[in-house]
N, C-alpha and C positions, 0 to 999 in steps of 0.2 A: 843663695844658690838655687837655681831652677830645678824643679823636680820633673819627673816624667809626666805627672798630672798637669803641671804648668805648661809644658811643651805641647801636650795634647790640646789644652785650652787655646793656646796661641795658634796652633795649626787649624783648629776649627774656626776660630775668629778670622784668620786669613782667608780660608776657603769661603766663608760667608761673604766677606768683603769683596772677594774676586767675583763671586756669582752675582752679587748685587751690582757691581760695576759693569760687568760684561753683559748681563741680561736686562737689568731693569733701568740702566741709564738711558736707554733709548726712549723710555716712557716718561722721562722728566718733562716738566712743563715747557712748552714752546712759547709761552707767553713772555713778553718782554720783562726784564728785571726792573727793579724800582727806578733806577736812574733813567733807563730808556723810556719807561712809561711816563715819568714826569717830563722828560724832554719832549715827548710827543704831545702831551697835554698843554705845555707852556708854548711850544712851537719852535724850539731850537734844535729839533732832531735832524732837520735837513742840513744843518751846518756842521754836523759831526764828521770827523775825519777818521780814517783807519789808523789804528795804532801801529807802532813799529814792528810788532810781531804778527801782524794780520795775515802774512803769507808764510808763517812757519808751519812745520809739520803737524802740530797739534792745535792749530787755530780753529776757532769756531766749533768747539766740542766734537771734533772728528779728527781722523788721520788723513792727511792730504794724500791723494793718489789712489785711494780706495773708493771705488764707485758705489759699492753696496753701503747705503747710509746706515743701516742697522748694524752691520759689522764694523763700520768705521767708528761709530759712536761707542759701541761696546769695547772695541780695542783701545780707544782713547781713555775710556774709564778704567780699563785694566792697567794701562800704562801709568795712569795717575795713582792708582792704589799701590802698585809695585814701587813706584818712585817715592811716594810718601812713606811707605814701609821701610825702604832702604835708608832713607834720611833719618827716620825715627830710630832705627836700630843703631845706626852709626852714632847718633847723638847720645842715646842711652848708654851705649858702651863707653863712649868717651867720658861722660859724666860719672859713670860707675867707677871707672879707673881712677879718676881724680879723688873720689871719696875714699878709696881703699888705701891711698898713699899716706 
């Protein structure tokens, strides 16, 4: 059973994750990831095609339709943290119920 102390810890952890996602995600490296770097070095980067979700609302580490890049990236990071948190809570609650039976 969760205590008030546990709840406070989770709340502080959530606040820290949201601040990191909203503020510091803009400063993440703009360098290509490993696959993109190797593709450029070997020479098959030009043959790459867009993926099926390339024009979705959260494609390319931003939110489509928001012109301010800093805000767009921060909002995308915040949406990612909230979504991950909701999925985790639902999974943990479902797993916890199965053990109690």
